[in-house]
C-alpha positions as CSV (number, residue, x, y, z in Angstrom):
1,M,-4.8,50.5,57.0
2,A,-4.1,54.2,57.1
3,R,-7.0,56.4,56.1
4,K,-6.5,58.1,52.7
5,T,-6.7,61.9,52.9
6,I,-6.3,64.7,50.4
7,S,-2.8,65.3,51.6
8,S,-1.7,61.6,51.5
9,L,-3.3,61.2,48.1
10,T,-1.6,64.3,46.8
11,L,1.8,63.2,48.1
12,A,1.2,59.9,46.3
13,L,0.7,61.7,43.0
14,L,3.9,63.7,43.6
15,S,5.7,60.5,44.2
16,Q,4.3,58.9,41.0
17,E,5.4,61.9,38.9
18,H,8.8,62.2,40.7
19,R,8.1,65.8,41.5
20,V,10.6,67.6,43.7
21,V,9.4,71.1,43.2
22,V,5.7,72.1,43.1
23,A,4.0,75.5,42.7
24,D,0.7,76.4,44.2
25,W,-1.1,76.2,40.9
26,R,0.0,72.5,40.5
27,F,-1.3,71.7,44.0
28,H,-4.7,73.0,42.7
29,V,-4.4,70.7,39.7
30,L,-3.5,67.7,41.8
31,Y,-6.2,68.4,44.4
32,C,-8.8,68.4,41.6
33,R,-7.5,65.1,40.2
34,V,-7.7,63.5,43.6
35,A,-11.2,64.9,44.1
36,R,-12.5,63.6,40.8
37,E,-11.0,60.1,41.3
38,H,-12.3,59.8,44.9
39,S,-15.6,61.7,44.5
40,F,-14.6,64.5,46.8
41,K,-15.9,68.0,46.4
42,L,-13.8,70.1,44.0
43,P,-11.7,72.6,45.9
44,E,-11.9,76.4,46.0
45,A,-8.7,78.4,46.5
46,A,-9.1,78.3,50.3
47,Q,-9.1,74.5,50.4
48,V,-5.9,74.4,48.2
49,N,-4.2,76.9,50.5
50,A,-5.3,74.8,53.5
51,L,-3.7,71.7,51.9
52,I,-0.4,73.6,51.3
53,R,-0.4,74.8,55.0
54,K,-1.0,71.2,56.2
55,L,1.9,69.9,54.1
56,L,4.2,72.7,55.3
57,N,3.3,72.0,58.9
58,A,3.9,68.3,58.4
59,G,7.3,69.0,56.9
60,D,6.4,67.3,53.6
61,I,7.2,70.5,51.7
62,E,9.2,73.7,52.4
63,P,9.0,77.1,50.8
64,M,11.7,78.2,48.4
65,D,13.7,81.2,49.4
66,S,12.6,84.4,47.6
67,M,10.1,82.5,45.4
68,R,6.6,82.9,46.7
69,G,4.2,80.1,45.8
70,V,6.9,77.5,44.9
71,F,7.8,74.7,47.3
72,L,10.4,71.9,47.5
73,V,9.1,68.4,48.3
74,T,11.0,67.1,51.3
75,V,9.4,63.6,51.8
76,P,11.9,60.7,51.5
77,F,11.3,59.9,47.8
78,A,12.4,63.4,46.8
79,S,15.7,63.3,48.8
80,T,17.3,61.2,46.1
81,L,16.2,63.2,43.1
82,P,17.9,66.3,41.6
83,V,16.4,69.8,41.6
84,P,17.6,71.4,38.4
85,D,17.3,75.2,38.1
86,E,15.2,74.7,34.9
87,A,12.6,72.7,36.8
88,I,12.3,75.4,39.5
89,I,11.9,78.2,36.9
90,Q,9.5,76.3,34.8
91,E,7.3,75.5,37.8
92,A,7.4,79.2,38.8
93,N,6.4,80.2,35.3
94,P,4.9,77.3,33.3
95,F,4.6,79.4,30.1
96,A,8.2,80.5,30.1
97,V,10.7,79.3,27.4
98,F,14.4,79.0,28.0
99,S,16.2,81.0,25.3
100,N,19.3,82.8,24.0
101,L,22.7,81.6,25.3
102,T,21.0,79.1,27.6
103,A,19.3,77.5,24.6
104,A,22.5,77.6,22.5
105,A,24.3,75.7,25.3
106,Y,21.5,73.2,25.5
107,H,21.7,72.6,21.7
108,E,25.5,72.2,22.0
109,L,26.1,75.2,19.7
110,T,28.6,76.8,22.1
111,H,31.3,75.8,24.6
112,T,30.5,79.0,26.6
113,I,29.0,78.2,30.0
114,P,26.3,80.8,30.4
115,P,26.9,82.9,33.6
116,E,23.2,83.4,33.9
117,I,20.0,81.7,32.8
118,H,18.1,83.3,29.9
119,V,14.3,82.9,29.8
120,T,11.6,84.5,27.7
121,N,8.3,85.3,29.4
122,Y,5.3,84.8,27.2
123,Q,1.7,85.7,28.1
124,D,-0.7,82.8,28.4
125,N,-2.2,82.6,25.0
126,G,-2.9,78.9,24.9
127,V,0.2,78.0,22.7
128,R,1.7,76.0,25.5
129,Q,0.2,73.7,28.1
130,P,1.9,73.8,31.5
131,L,4.0,70.6,31.4
132,G,2.6,67.6,33.2
133,T,-1.0,68.8,32.7
134,T,-3.8,68.2,30.2
135,P,-6.5,70.5,28.9
136,D,-9.0,68.8,31.2
137,D,-7.0,69.8,34.3
138,W,-7.9,73.4,33.6
139,L,-11.6,73.1,33.5
140,D,-11.9,73.9,37.2
141,V,-8.6,75.5,37.9
142,P,-7.5,79.2,37.4
143,R,-4.6,79.7,35.0
144,P,-1.2,80.0,36.8
145,V,0.4,83.3,37.8
146,R,3.5,83.9,35.7
147,R,6.3,84.5,38.2
148,T,9.7,85.9,37.2
149,P,12.3,85.0,39.8
150,K,15.5,87.1,39.6
151,T,17.7,84.3,40.9
152,V,17.7,80.6,41.4
153,H,20.4,78.8,43.5
154,D,22.4,82.1,43.4
155,T,22.4,82.2,39.6
156,R,20.9,85.3,38.0
157,V,17.9,84.8,35.8
158,V,17.6,87.2,32.8
159,W,14.0,87.6,31.6
160,S,13.1,88.8,28.1
161,A,9.6,89.6,26.7
162,T,8.3,89.4,23.1
163,K,5.2,89.9,21.1
164,P,2.4,87.2,21.2
165,D,2.8,87.0,17.4
166,W,6.3,85.7,17.9
167,D,5.3,82.9,20.2
168,F,6.7,80.0,18.0
169,G,9.8,77.9,17.6
170,H,9.8,76.1,20.9
171,T,10.4,72.5,21.9
172,I,10.6,70.4,25.1
173,G,14.1,69.8,26.5
174,H,15.1,67.6,29.5
175,T,17.7,67.9,32.2
176,Q,18.1,65.1,34.8
177,G,14.7,63.8,33.8
178,C,12.9,67.1,34.2
179,P,11.1,68.6,31.2
180,F,11.1,72.3,30.3
181,Y,10.2,74.5,27.3
182,I,13.2,75.8,25.3
183,T,13.6,77.5,21.9
184,D,14.4,75.0,19.2
185,L,17.7,75.2,17.3
186,E,16.4,77.4,14.4
187,R,14.7,79.8,16.7
188,T,17.8,80.0,18.9
189,L,19.8,81.0,15.9
190,L,17.5,83.8,14.9
191,D,17.3,85.1,18.5
192,S,21.1,85.2,18.6
193,L,21.0,87.5,15.6
194,R,18.2,89.6,17.0
195,F,19.9,90.0,20.4
196,P,23.6,89.2,20.1
197,E,24.3,90.6,23.6
198,K,22.1,87.9,25.1
199,S,24.1,85.2,23.2
200,G,27.6,86.0,24.2
201,G,28.4,88.8,21.7
202,I,28.7,88.8,17.9
203,R,31.8,86.6,17.7
204,E,30.0,83.9,19.7
205,V,26.9,84.4,17.6
206,F,28.9,83.6,14.5
207,H,30.4,80.6,16.2
208,I,26.9,79.4,17.1
209,W,25.7,79.7,13.4
210,K,28.8,77.9,12.2
211,Q,28.2,75.0,14.6
212,A,24.6,74.8,13.4
213,A,25.3,74.9,9.7
214,D,25.3,71.1,9.1
215,V,22.4,70.3,11.4
216,L,19.9,73.1,11.0
217,D,16.5,72.6,9.3
218,L,16.8,75.1,6.5
219,E,13.1,75.1,5.6
220,R,12.1,75.6,9.2
221,L,14.6,78.4,9.6
222,V,13.3,80.1,6.4
223,G,9.8,79.8,7.6
224,Y,10.6,81.3,11.0
225,V,12.3,84.3,9.3
226,D,9.2,84.9,7.2
227,R,7.0,84.7,10.3
228,F,9.0,87.4,12.0
229,N,8.5,89.5,8.8
230,Q,11.4,91.8,9.6
231,A,13.5,93.1,6.7
232,L,16.7,93.4,8.7
233,L,16.4,89.8,10.0
234,R,16.0,88.6,6.5
235,Q,19.1,90.5,5.4
236,R,21.2,89.3,8.3
237,A,20.1,85.7,8.2
238,G,20.5,85.5,4.4
239,F,24.0,87.0,4.5
240,L,25.2,84.6,7.2
241,L,23.7,81.6,5.5
242,E,25.4,82.4,2.3
243,Q,28.7,83.0,4.1
244,L,28.3,79.5,5.4
245,G,27.8,78.1,1.9
246,V,24.0,77.6,2.3
247,S,21.7,78.5,-0.6
248,H,17.9,78.7,-1.0
249,P,15.6,80.2,-3.7
250,T,14.0,82.5,-1.1
251,F,17.3,84.3,-0.5
252,D,16.9,86.3,-3.7
253,V,13.4,87.5,-2.5
254,W,14.9,88.5,0.9
255,A,17.7,90.4,-0.7
256,R,15.3,92.4,-3.0
257,R,13.1,93.3,0.0
258,G,16.1,94.6,2.1
259,V,16.1,98.0,3.8
260,R,18.8,100.6,3.4
261,G,20.2,103.2,5.7
262,S,22.3,103.4,8.9
263,S,20.1,100.8,10.6
264,A,21.0,98.2,8.1
265,K,23.9,96.6,10.0
266,L,25.0,93.0,10.2
267,A,25.6,93.3,14.0
268,A,22.6,95.1,15.6
269,N,24.5,96.4,18.6
270,R,27.7,97.6,16.9
271,E,28.5,100.9,15.2
272,F,27.9,101.4,11.4
273,C,30.8,100.6,9.2
274,S,31.6,101.6,5.6
275,E,32.3,98.0,4.5
276,H,29.2,97.0,2.7
277,S,27.4,94.0,1.1
278,E,25.8,95.2,-2.1
279,R,23.6,92.1,-2.4
280,W,22.2,92.4,1.2
281,N,22.4,96.2,1.6
282,L,24.2,95.6,4.9
283,S,27.0,97.4,6.7
284,I,29.4,94.6,7.5
285,N,30.3,96.1,10.9
286,V,32.3,93.1,12.3
287,P,36.0,92.5,12.3
288,T,37.4,90.6,9.3
289,S,38.8,88.0,11.6
290,V,35.3,87.3,12.9
291,L,34.0,86.8,9.3
292,N,37.0,84.6,8.5
293,E,36.1,82.4,11.4
294,L,32.6,82.1,10.1
295,R,33.8,81.1,6.6
296,G,36.3,78.7,8.1
297,A,39.2,80.7,6.7
């Protein structure tokens, strides 16, 4: 019988978990699991690096181009498994959340194929656990470095950042069996209003909202708007929802708390327009044809 080693036991764990892409931080996690199960000494960083070098030299893994610290698994079990872009990015940055047009496409709110991948980079504040790990895994392991690769498989990756207070509205998606963090439907809708240029432009944003009208969780959406606590977001979301025929008692409160002035525009990235909504104190600075599409006219 072949002698069990740290490297063979680690490869066995990778096979059990069907992992085809692995970052250095996960090798540390797996090494510690093996050590605890087989009563080995827990590793320091030097031992983890030695394990990675041994696997590289054996041809069991190979480095990813332009992505330091992330490796493709090349042993036979991995050759039959897909390597989705989302899995690579999530491994490079286990706290990242796929967002904007990428999330809208995942939730089937748009027919637009995103030309790039949109991801939001959050600091590690304990809201999310790196997927495939447990709290116990981190008792003896440093928290991962958050990498922000600019491309993956020749596709551009667009990174956004946001305040820690706005770290909410996320769920776990799957592609080809690989899990990843992504904004949920309601957060995706609000992010499209906040950053229309990252969701295909204002016409596409309205299409996204129209597609979501019958499936969104209104109470969750209202709760998210209040968590953002931004007057303009309340105005824009309230206006759009009413155009879609949706009502809620909170809308009257939102309308009363609206701001006035040249910044109070329906489309954040378009010029001010004299057409105005009295109820929402908003410049309706979008073409009539776009509004008619939203209303279904």
